[in-house]
C-alpha positions in Angstrom: 18.5 144.9 169.2 19.0 143.0 172.4 21.9 142.0 174.7 22.2 138.6 173.1 22.7 140.1 169.7 25.3 142.4 171.1 27.1 139.7 173.1 27.3 137.5 170.1 29.1 140.2 168.2 26.5 140.6 165.4 27.0 143.9 163.8 23.4 145.1 163.3 24.5 148.6 162.3 27.6 150.7 162.0 27.2 152.1 165.6 26.4 148.8 167.3 28.8 147.5 169.9 30.9 144.6 168.6 33.7 142.5 170.1 36.0 145.5 169.8 33.3 147.7 171.4 31.8 145.4 174.1 28.7 145.9 176.2 29.2 148.6 178.9 31.5 147.5 181.7 29.8 148.8 184.9 33.1 148.7 186.8 34.7 151.3 184.4 34.2 155.0 184.6 35.5 157.5 182.0 36.3 160.9 183.5 36.4 163.7 180.9 37.4 167.3 181.3 39.8 170.0 180.2 41.4 170.4 183.6 43.8 167.6 184.5 43.6 168.5 188.2 39.8 168.2 188.2 40.1 164.8 186.4 42.5 163.5 189.0 40.3 164.7 191.9 37.1 163.2 190.4 39.0 159.9 189.6 40.1 159.6 193.2 36.6 160.1 194.5 35.2 157.5 192.1 37.9 155.0 193.0 36.6 155.1 196.5 33.6 153.2 195.2 35.8 150.4 193.9 35.5 151.4 190.3 38.3 151.7 187.7 38.7 155.1 186.2 40.3 156.4 183.0 40.8 160.1 182.6 40.8 161.9 179.2 40.5 165.3 177.8 37.5 166.1 175.6 39.7 165.9 172.6 40.9 162.3 173.3 37.8 160.9 174.9 36.1 159.9 171.6 38.8 157.3 170.9 38.6 156.0 174.5 34.8 155.7 174.2 35.3 153.4 171.2 37.8 151.2 173.1 36.6 150.9 176.7 32.8 150.8 176.8 32.4 152.4 180.2 29.4 151.9 182.4 29.5 155.5 183.6 30.9 158.7 182.1 31.6 161.8 184.2 31.9 165.0 182.1 33.3 168.2 183.5 31.2 170.8 181.6 33.7 173.6 182.2 32.7 177.2 182.8 29.7 177.1 180.4 28.7 173.3 180.6 29.8 173.0 176.9 33.3 171.6 177.2 32.1 168.1 176.4 29.3 168.8 174.0 31.0 166.9 171.1 30.6 163.7 173.1 26.8 163.9 173.5 25.9 162.4 170.1 28.4 159.5 170.4 27.1 158.7 173.9 23.5 158.6 172.6 24.7 156.3 169.8 26.2 154.0 172.4 23.0 153.9 174.4 20.9 153.2 171.2 23.3 150.4 170.3 23.1 148.8 173.7 19.4 149.2 174.0 19.9 150.6 177.5 20.6 153.8 179.3 24.3 152.9 179.5 26.6 154.5 179.8 25.2 156.6 182.6 26.3 160.2 182.3 27.1 162.7 185.2 27.8 166.3 184.3 29.9 168.4 186.7 28.4 171.9 186.4 29.1 175.4 187.7 25.3 175.8 188.1 23.0 173.6 190.2 20.0 172.2 188.6 18.7 169.2 186.6 19.5 168.3 183.0 16.2 169.8 182.0 16.4 173.0 183.9 19.9 173.6 182.5 18.8 172.8 178.9 21.3 170.0 178.6 21.4 167.0 176.2 19.2 164.1 177.0 22.4 162.1 177.3 23.0 163.7 180.7 21.4 161.7 183.6 22.4 163.7 186.6 24.0 167.1 187.3 26.4 167.6 190.2 27.2 171.2 191.1 30.8 172.2 191.7 32.8 172.4 193.8 33.1 168.6 193.6 33.6 166.9 196.9 33.4 163.3 197.9 30.2 164.0 199.8 28.5 165.3 196.6 29.9 163.0 194.0 30.3 159.6 195.5 26.6 159.0 196.4 25.6 159.9 192.9 28.1 157.5 191.4 27.0 154.7 193.8 23.4 155.4 192.9 24.0 155.2 189.1 26.0 152.1 189.3 23.5 150.5 191.6 20.7 151.4 189.2 22.4 149.8 186.3 
């Protein structure tokens, strides 16, 4: 599957992006976490990079993934890095459907490390240790968006 197939709206499989699920929009960031306060803080940091954010709880994020096709997803892993585990398979499906590593995924973690050292899903690109500050998060977001 290539970008032309996706852009033309051909439905090559049930998980493929179609006109109602467009190719990832690099200007959109989905912020997911159980804590509304953390979602607001993260969204404000991301907006400094000129990106549009939408914040959702892990329970409602699945529906938003189907609608918005974000270029980046920021997941607050909670106390055990597992608060957003239910989203990992759908994120991998989106990546397979697009034929790219989009959406990019940042996990906000209570423990420093890499996705590999923390035994995280291959859907996670980068781990940012809490507490989340503009100095820690904004360069990571800028790097991922620039890479895409």
